[in-house]
C-alpha positions as CSV (number, residue, x, y, z in Angstrom):
1,M,3.5,-1.3,-6.6
2,S,6.0,-3.3,-8.4
3,E,7.6,-0.1,-9.5
4,R,7.8,1.6,-6.1
5,V,6.5,0.2,-3.0
6,T,8.5,-2.8,-3.4
7,P,11.7,-1.7,-4.4
8,F,11.4,0.7,-1.1
9,A,10.3,-1.9,1.2
10,E,13.5,-3.9,-0.2
11,A,15.7,-1.2,0.0
12,T,14.4,-0.6,3.9
13,D,14.3,-3.9,5.1
14,A,10.2,-3.7,5.3
15,R,7.4,-6.0,4.2
16,T,4.8,-4.6,2.3
17,L,1.2,-6.0,2.4
18,G,1.0,-7.4,-1.0
19,F,-2.3,-8.3,-2.5
20,G,-2.6,-11.6,-0.9
21,A,-4.0,-13.4,-4.5
22,S,-2.2,-13.6,-8.1
23,V,-2.8,-11.4,-10.5
24,D,-5.0,-13.0,-12.1
25,E,-7.2,-13.9,-9.2
26,W,-6.9,-10.2,-8.2
27,A,-8.0,-8.9,-11.6
28,V,-11.2,-11.0,-11.4
29,M,-12.1,-9.9,-8.1
30,T,-14.9,-6.9,-7.3
31,P,-13.9,-3.9,-5.1
32,Q,-15.7,-5.6,-2.5
33,Q,-13.7,-8.9,-2.5
34,R,-10.3,-6.8,-2.7
35,Y,-11.6,-4.5,0.1
36,K,-12.1,-7.9,2.1
37,L,-8.7,-9.9,1.0
38,N,-6.7,-6.1,1.8
39,D,-8.6,-5.6,5.4
40,G,-8.0,-9.2,6.2
41,M,-3.8,-8.9,5.8
42,L,-3.8,-5.0,7.2
43,R,-5.3,-6.4,10.5
44,A,-3.3,-9.4,10.6
45,R,-0.3,-6.8,10.3
46,V,-1.6,-4.6,12.8
47,N,-2.0,-7.5,15.0
48,E,1.5,-8.2,14.5
49,G,2.6,-4.9,15.7
50,D,4.0,-4.0,12.3
51,S,4.7,-0.2,11.7
52,F,3.8,1.2,8.5
53,R,4.9,4.0,6.0
54,Y,3.2,6.1,3.4
55,I,5.7,6.9,0.7
56,G,2.7,8.6,-1.3
57,Q,1.0,8.7,-4.6
58,D,2.7,7.3,-7.7
59,P,2.9,10.8,-10.2
60,A,2.9,8.0,-13.0
61,R,-0.5,6.0,-11.9
62,P,-3.0,6.9,-14.2
63,P,-6.1,9.4,-12.2
64,G,-8.4,7.4,-14.0
65,T,-7.0,4.3,-12.1
66,R,-6.6,5.6,-8.8
67,Q,-10.6,6.9,-8.9
68,R,-11.9,3.4,-9.9
69,F,-10.2,1.7,-6.7
70,D,-7.3,3.6,-4.5
71,L,-6.6,0.7,-2.0
72,T,-3.9,2.8,-0.5
73,R,-6.3,5.6,0.5
74,S,-8.5,2.9,1.8
75,E,-6.0,1.3,4.1
76,L,-4.6,4.8,5.3
77,L,-8.3,5.6,6.7
78,R,-9.0,2.1,7.9
79,L,-5.5,2.7,10.0
80,D,-6.9,6.3,10.6
81,E,-10.3,4.5,12.1
82,R,-8.4,1.9,14.3
83,G,-5.7,4.6,15.9
84,V,-2.4,3.0,13.8
85,P,-0.1,5.9,13.4
86,Y,1.7,5.5,10.1
87,E,4.5,7.7,8.9
88,I,4.5,9.5,6.1
89,V,7.9,9.1,3.8
90,S,9.3,12.3,2.3
91,P,9.4,12.3,-1.5
92,D,13.2,13.3,-0.8
93,E,13.6,10.3,1.2
94,V,11.6,8.3,-1.7
95,L,13.7,9.8,-4.2
96,K,17.3,8.8,-2.6
97,T,16.3,5.3,-1.9
98,I,14.6,4.1,-5.2
99,G,15.5,6.7,-7.8
100,R,12.0,8.3,-8.5
101,L,9.1,9.4,-6.9
């Protein structure tokens, strides 16, 4: 997130969803605890009327890490389930905005 999502959000005057916990707190949470915390933040943003943009998977992120707990995929599924639209940002825009995919 710190290498792609945050720089993209800052460059486009957007907000990130964030983690809702410190790095140390997040590291000791179970996947269920992370999901619950993240879902609360996602619901709050939906209720605030935020729009959502997805910049795609980080090609530098190890696949094994993504398989253990893919928070972004989970967020997109929950937006879909709630009928909340989101925009898929083109790789060209990501590259032009932050200089990498």
